[in-house]
N, C-alpha and C positions, 0 to 999 in steps of 0.2 A: 069839553074837556071830562075825561074821567074821573069817576069819583074812587080813585086807587092812590090818595095822596098820604104822605106819610106824615107831612109837618104840614101847615097853613097858616098865612100870616095876610092882614089886609091892613092897607093904608089908605087913609080919609083925604080928600083933597079936593081944594077949589080952585078950578082953572083960572089962570092968574092973565092978564093982559099980554104980557113978556112972554108967554107960552105961544101966542097966535101967530100964524103968518098972514101972507095979504088978504088971504080971503075969508079972514076972521075966524078961523079954526086952529085949531092945536097942530102945529107943524107936524109933520111924520115922526121927525126923528127925536122929538120931546116923549113919544111915549116909549123908548129906549130907557131913557132918562127915569120915568115913573115905574118903569119894570123893577130898574136897579133900585129905585126908594124900596120896592114890595120884598125883592130881596134878601137886602139889606135888614128888613124888620124880620124876616124868615130866619136868616142866620144868626141874630142877634138872639131869638131864642133858645139856640143849642149853646150860646156862648161859643160861636165859630166864624165871626165876620172877618172882614181882611185882614184887620192887624192881628188877630189870632191866626189866622192861617200863617201868618209870616210867622210870628214868635215860635209856632211849630215847625217852621222849614218846609214848607210848603206855597206855591201860588195855584191859583185855580182859575185859569185864564179863560174867556168865553171861548170856546173851539166852532160852535154854530150856535146862529139866534136866528129864529124865525117871527114874522110878525104878519097877522092878518087885519087889514082895517077893515071894519065892518059898518060903523058910522062914525062922524066925526063930534068930537068933543067941542063946546064952545065957552065962551069967556063968561068966568063966575058959575059955570058948571058945576055941580058938584059929583064927585065920581069916588067912584071903590077899585083901586087897585089890589087884585087877590094874587098872589103866590103860591103856587103848590110844589113842595117838594114830591118828585114820582119815580125817581131812581136814584141809586145813592150807591150802589156796591161797588160798580167800577168807573162811574162818573157820576156827576150830578145834574139832573133835568128837572128844570123848576118849568111847570106851567104857569102861563099869566094869563089873567083877565081883566078889563078896565070896563066897570061896569058904570051905569048911570045910577046915584044913589036911590032918587026918589022912583023909577021907574025899571030897575034891574034889567034894564039893556043892555048886549052887548055892544061896546063899542070898538075896543079892540083885542085880541087874544093873541097868545104868541108862547114861544117856550126859548128858554134859554138851554144850553151844555155845555158844562163847565169840565176839565179835567185838571188833575191834579199834577204840578210838577214839582221834582224836589228842587229845593231853590239851589244846594249844593253841587249836585251831579247835572242840572237842567234837564235831565231825562223824564220824560211823561210818565205817571204810575198807571201800569193796567189794571189795577185795583184800588180802590178810596183808600187813602190813610187809615190807620187804626186809631189814629187822634181822632178823627173827624168822626169814624164809626163808633166810638166811645162816647162821644159828646151825644151824636145823635140816638143810640138806643137807651139814653138815661131819659130821653123824651119820648120815647115809641111806646 
């Protein structure tokens, strides 16, 4: 991933048994949940998580999601999930990495793209709403 992040958050996690698949590795779909945990930590930094989005009149659905599985996480392994905001003016693009806490080996990486939708009109915004930009610029 590039080092052009405007905002960064990290979440530490120990892999639990209930996240494993029959091969005793993290089920591939759970990495999306891990991305979401880091994304929420990132949005909390600017006081613009999903409840604040809703209160300001916008939903931000994911319109694109990519995941690259590099290596498998295993039971009791400690990982760090990193979320970095890399685009924000017309959409919200967040890049992710799941890394082994001890070795710093990348296990999974990816990105999500979210676009603002005006709740009242249902229309997609072609630029990020001012309320989001104002909150973000306080932290840049």
